[in-house]
Every structure is written in structure tokens, then in C-alpha cells.
VEXDREN-2710 file (C-alpha; in Angstrom, 1 decimal):
% VEXDREN-2710
k/r/px/py/pz
1/MET/113.4/4.5/15.3
2/ASN/111.0/4.6/12.3
3/LEU/107.9/3.1/11.6
4/ASN/108.3/0.6/9.0
5/LEU/104.9/1.6/6.9
6/LYS/103.3/1.0/3.7
7/SER/100.5/3.0/3.9
8/PRO/100.0/6.1/6.3
9/LEU/99.6/5.0/10.4
10/ALA/96.9/7.7/11.3
11/PHE/97.0/7.6/15.6
12/PHE/94.0/8.8/17.4
13/ASP/92.4/9.5/20.7
14/LEU/88.3/10.3/21.4
15/GLU/87.0/12.1/23.9
16/ALA/82.9/11.4/24.5
17/THR/80.2/12.4/26.6
18/GLY/80.0/9.2/28.2
19/ILE/81.5/4.8/26.6
20/ASN/78.8/3.4/25.3
21/ILE/79.5/3.3/21.6
22/SER/75.6/3.3/20.4
23/THR/74.2/6.3/22.6
24/ASP/77.3/8.4/23.5
25/ARG/78.4/11.1/21.4
26/ILE/82.3/12.4/19.9
27/VAL/82.8/15.9/21.5
28/GLU/87.4/15.6/21.0
29/ILE/89.4/14.1/18.5
30/SER/92.8/14.6/17.8
31/ILE/94.8/12.4/14.6
32/VAL/98.7/12.1/13.7
33/LYS/98.8/10.5/10.4
34/VAL/102.6/9.3/10.0
35/HIS/103.2/9.0/6.3
36/PRO/105.7/5.8/5.2
37/GLY/108.1/9.3/4.8
38/GLY/107.9/9.9/8.5
39/GLU/106.0/13.2/8.0
40/GLU/103.4/14.0/10.3
41/GLU/99.9/15.4/10.2
42/ILE/98.1/16.4/12.9
43/LYS/94.4/17.8/13.3
44/THR/92.7/17.9/16.8
45/MET/88.9/19.8/16.4
46/LYS/85.9/20.0/19.0
47/ILE/82.9/18.3/18.9
48/ASN/79.6/19.7/19.0
49/PRO/78.0/16.3/20.3
50/THR/74.6/17.8/20.2
51/VAL/73.7/16.3/23.7
52/PRO/74.6/17.5/26.9
53/ILE/77.8/16.0/28.1
54/PRO/77.8/14.3/32.1
55/LYS/79.0/16.9/33.8
56/GLU/80.5/13.7/35.7
57/VAL/82.7/12.8/32.4
58/SER/83.2/16.9/31.8
59/LEU/85.8/16.0/34.7
60/ILE/87.7/13.6/33.6
61/HIS/88.2/15.3/30.2
62/GLY/87.8/19.4/31.0
63/ILE/85.1/19.5/28.1
64/TYR/81.9/21.7/29.0
65/ASP/79.1/21.6/26.9
66/LYS/80.0/25.4/27.2
67/ASP/83.4/24.4/25.2
68/ILE/81.5/23.4/22.7
69/LYS/78.8/24.8/22.3
70/ASP/79.5/27.2/18.7
71/ALA/81.0/23.7/17.1
72/PRO/80.5/22.2/13.9
73/THR/78.1/18.4/15.0
74/PHE/80.1/15.7/13.4
75/LYS/78.2/15.5/10.6
76/ASP/79.6/18.9/9.4
77/VAL/83.0/17.8/9.6
78/ALA/82.2/13.3/8.7
79/LYS/83.6/14.2/5.1
80/GLU/87.2/16.3/5.6
81/LEU/87.7/13.6/8.3
82/HIS/86.7/10.7/6.2
83/GLN/88.7/12.2/3.4
84/PHE/92.2/12.7/6.1
85/LEU/91.6/9.5/7.1
86/GLU/91.2/7.9/3.4
87/GLY/93.6/5.2/3.0
88/ALA/95.5/5.2/6.6
89/ASP/95.3/2.5/8.5
90/LEU/94.6/3.5/12.3
91/ALA/95.4/3.2/15.8
92/GLY/95.5/4.6/19.4
93/PHE/95.3/2.8/22.5
94/ASN/92.4/0.8/23.5
95/VAL/91.3/1.7/20.2
96/LEU/89.9/-1.8/19.4
97/LYS/87.1/-1.7/22.0
98/TYR/86.5/2.0/22.1
99/ASP/87.4/4.7/20.1
100/ILE/87.3/2.5/16.6
101/PRO/83.3/1.1/17.1
102/LEU/82.9/4.6/18.5
103/LEU/84.3/6.2/15.1
104/VAL/82.7/3.8/12.8
105/GLU/79.0/4.6/15.0
106/GLU/79.8/8.7/14.0
107/PHE/80.1/7.9/10.6
108/LEU/77.9/5.5/9.8
109/ARG/75.5/8.1/11.9
110/ALA/76.4/10.9/8.7
111/GLY/75.6/8.4/5.6
112/ILE/79.6/7.4/5.5
113/ASP/80.2/3.8/5.1
114/PHE/84.1/4.6/7.2
115/ASP/85.7/0.6/5.4
116/ILE/88.1/-0.9/7.6
117/GLU/87.8/-4.4/5.9
118/LYS/91.3/-3.5/4.1
119/ARG/92.7/-1.6/7.1
120/ASN/95.5/-2.1/9.5
121/LEU/93.8/-1.8/13.3
122/LEU/96.8/-1.9/15.8
123/ASP/96.0/-1.2/19.5
124/ALA/99.2/-0.3/21.6
125/GLN/97.0/-1.2/24.6
126/LYS/97.0/-5.1/23.3
127/ILE/100.5/-5.1/23.1
128/PHE/101.4/-3.7/26.7
129/HIS/99.1/-5.7/27.6
130/MET/100.6/-9.2/26.0
131/MET/104.0/-8.4/26.6
132/GLU/104.0/-6.6/30.4
133/LYS/100.7/-8.2/31.1
134/ARG/96.9/-0.8/32.2
135/ASN/96.0/2.5/31.3
136/LEU/97.9/5.7/28.6
137/SER/99.8/7.2/31.5
138/ALA/101.1/3.7/33.1
139/ALA/102.6/2.4/29.4
140/TYR/104.1/6.0/28.2
141/LYS/106.1/5.5/31.7
142/PHE/107.1/2.1/31.1
143/TYR/107.9/2.9/27.2
144/CYS/108.8/5.7/26.9
145/GLY/110.2/7.3/30.5
146/GLN/108.8/9.8/31.3
147/LYS/105.4/11.3/32.9
148/LEU/102.7/11.7/31.1
149/GLU/100.9/15.9/31.4
150/ASN/97.6/16.3/30.4
151/ALA/96.7/13.1/30.9
152/HIS/92.5/13.1/29.1
153/SER/93.3/15.8/26.6
154/ALA/93.1/14.1/23.1
155/GLU/96.0/15.8/21.9
156/ALA/98.6/14.7/24.6
157/ASP/97.1/11.4/24.9
158/THR/97.3/10.5/20.8
159/LEU/101.3/11.7/20.8
160/ALA/101.8/9.6/23.5
161/THR/100.5/6.4/22.4
162/TYR/102.5/7.7/19.0
163/ALA/105.3/7.5/20.9
164/VAL/104.2/4.0/23.4
165/PHE/103.3/2.2/19.9
166/LYS/106.8/2.8/18.3
167/ALA/109.1/2.0/21.8
168/GLN/106.7/-1.3/21.8
169/ILE/108.0/-2.1/18.3
170/GLU/111.0/-1.4/19.7
171/ARG/111.5/-3.3/22.8
172/TYR/109.5/-5.8/21.1
173/GLU/110.3/-6.9/17.9
174/ASN/110.9/-10.4/17.1
175/GLU/109.7/-11.8/20.5
176/VAL/107.1/-13.7/20.6
177/ALA/103.6/-12.3/22.3
178/GLU/101.8/-15.2/24.3
179/ASP/98.3/-15.2/25.8
180/LEU/97.5/-15.3/29.4
181/GLN/97.8/-18.9/29.1
182/GLY/101.0/-18.8/27.8
183/ASN/99.7/-19.5/24.2
184/LYS/102.1/-18.4/21.8
185/LEU/100.4/-15.5/20.1
186/GLY/102.8/-15.0/17.3
187/VAL/106.1/-12.5/16.8
188/ILE/106.2/-9.0/17.2
189/GLU/107.3/-7.4/14.2
190/ASN/107.5/-3.7/12.3
191/ASP/104.9/-4.6/10.0
192/MET/101.5/-3.1/10.8
193/LYS/99.6/-6.4/8.9
194/LYS/101.4/-8.6/10.8
195/ILE/100.6/-7.1/14.2
196/HIS/96.8/-6.1/13.1
197/ASN/96.8/-10.3/12.3
198/LEU/98.1/-10.4/15.5
199/ILE/95.1/-8.4/17.6
200/ASN/92.6/-9.2/15.2
201/GLU/92.6/-12.8/14.5
202/LYS/89.2/-13.2/16.3
203/MET/87.2/-10.3/16.0
204/VAL/84.9/-10.2/13.5
205/ASP/82.3/-6.8/14.4
206/LEU/83.2/-3.5/16.6
207/ALA/82.5/-4.2/19.1
208/GLY/83.5/-8.0/20.3
209/ARG/79.6/-9.3/19.8
210/PHE/80.8/-11.7/17.6
211/ILE/83.9/-13.7/17.4
212/ASN/85.2/-16.4/16.1
213/ASN/86.4/-19.5/17.3
214/ASP/89.3/-21.3/17.3
215/GLN/88.4/-23.3/13.9
216/GLY/87.3/-19.4/12.8
217/VAL/83.6/-20.1/13.1
218/GLU/81.3/-16.5/14.1
219/CYS/80.1/-17.2/17.2
220/PHE/78.1/-15.3/19.8
221/ASN/80.3/-13.9/22.5
222/PHE/77.5/-12.7/25.2
223/GLY/74.7/-13.4/26.3
224/LYS/72.8/-17.4/26.2
225/HIS/73.9/-18.0/23.4
226/ARG/77.4/-17.1/23.4
227/GLY/80.0/-19.6/22.2
228/LYS/77.3/-21.3/19.8
229/PRO/77.9/-20.2/16.1
230/VAL/75.9/-16.8/14.3
231/GLU/74.4/-19.1/11.8
232/GLN/73.2/-22.1/13.6
233/VAL/71.2/-20.0/16.4
234/LEU/70.2/-17.5/13.0
235/LYS/68.7/-21.4/11.9
236/GLU/67.6/-23.0/15.3
237/GLU/66.2/-19.1/16.1
238/PRO/66.0/-17.0/13.5
239/ASN/63.7/-14.6/15.9
240/TYR/67.2/-14.1/17.7
241/TYR/67.9/-11.9/14.7
242/ASP/64.9/-9.5/14.7
243/TRP/65.5/-9.2/18.8
244/MET/68.3/-7.8/18.5
245/MET/68.3/-5.7/14.7
246/LYS/65.7/-4.0/17.3
247/GLY/68.0/-3.7/20.2
248/ASP/70.0/-1.0/21.5
249/PHE/73.2/-2.9/19.4
250/PRO/76.2/-0.9/17.2
251/LEU/74.7/-0.3/13.6
252/ASP/78.0/-2.0/13.1
253/THR/76.9/-5.3/15.0
254/LYS/74.0/-5.2/13.1
255/ARG/75.2/-4.9/9.8
256/LYS/78.0/-7.7/10.7
257/PHE/75.5/-9.6/11.8
258/THR/73.0/-8.8/8.8
259/GLN/76.0/-10.2/6.4
260/ILE/76.3/-13.6/8.4
261/LYS/72.8/-13.8/7.9
262/LEU/72.6/-13.0/3.7
263/ARG/75.5/-15.1/3.7
264/ASN/74.3/-18.1/5.1
265/PHE/70.5/-17.2/3.0
266/ASN/72.5/-17.1/-0.1
267/ASN/74.7/-20.7/0.7
268/ARG/71.5/-22.4/0.7
END
């Protein structure tokens, strides 16, 4: 089947030095950009993270310090990647919790504001979990009927995710998605904007430190203020803002927190 695309759709996968989106660095990126006409472009590159790759991490993705010592840094290729992704929606497997936040952090460190506000963000893992109630290899076997070879190779994982996502749309189109509690979330359609809305209705920041509650109010999603509206905490405990800004939180989370604070200030 062909995906119903109004904009290019960039499937991507990252390999990194670890899983902390604030402190870890990308060591490999692979992007499969699918155009509305069905044409595909693949870009894969090794990245020098400028920090050592832990041995236990190298054993997972097979990339060692010697493999990237002569590779460009992310800052070196940031403009090229930004241009390649210009105007494209983003998709992948578990990208909402990991790949997209980490990519945005790398762009911000390189001095580039990688805007995701007008992009559809599509996560094949989300659809997999919603519809089959779980890793990429299992999804690929389930939806595509094949064993995933070279798992944890960025390009193999990216191509597999693209295949999984297409198979999901074909399998579930016009079916109602439900959460684990049986609440109806919406209908799966071959429409990237509608899938984005279905998957991301509660998202505020990429790391998930803040979420929208059922009334659409931005609330804390961690710590002692979990479930409390952000604006309420800012009024009752203004020093909490300073604590978070000095803490080990992603730059995107701090930016969103600042936006809410300034909005609250301007509405006085």
C-alpha cells in the first residue's frame, strides 16, 4: 500500500552512548525519507559523540570508539540533517520517548532550534501497543511475517519500522483504538495528522515531564507535584522553577516550562 502523505515522512532511528536524553549523545543516525509520491531517500551516518561509548552499550549496537573516531560530530552535520528533515513529519519506533527528544537535544546543543510544533509525530510502537496489547523485532515478525536481521543496526531498524508502520495502517485502517482500560481513543486512518493527534493528545514536552490532563491542562508528570497543574505550582512554589532550570532536565523540558511560566506572567 501507499501511505497517504501530504508532506514527506521521515522514519529514523538513533544509536547512542546511552538512554539518558539529557547527557547521552548520538553515534549513528539513519533516516528513510518517504515523499508524497512514494519516492524514498536514505541517509545513514556515523557520528562522533565526543565522549567515550560505554562498553556495555557498544556490545548492544556494535559501534565502538574506534568506529567513530574520524566521524563528524553532530554539530558538524547538524545543518545538513536539519535541511534533509525540513518540512518532514517524523516517524519511528519508540521515537516519542527516546529518538525525537534526543535528536532535539542534539540540535539545541548545536545551536539549532529544531521545530516540531508543526510536524506530525508518528510512533509505530504506540500503534503496536494500542492495537496488539514489545520490541521492533516482535513487531516486524508480527506485521511483516519476517525475522528482523541485523537488529540494532540503525538502517535495518529504520527500514523495518517503515515496513511495520505501513503494515499497521493497512491492518487497522478504520478500526477503533483503545487504551489498556478499554477507553476509545479514536479511529486509525491513513492520515498522518489524525494519527499524530491520536498518539500525542497528552504530550506537552518530549520527555514527558509534563502532560495534558483530561481537561487539556498542563500538569506535572513526575515527583511530588505529579498531577498538579503547572501554573498552580508556579504560583504556590515559584522557586520550583529555579530548581528545575538548574537540574538535570532536557533542554526541551526547560524550554516548555519557561514558555508556560511566561504565558502565565503575560496573562496577569
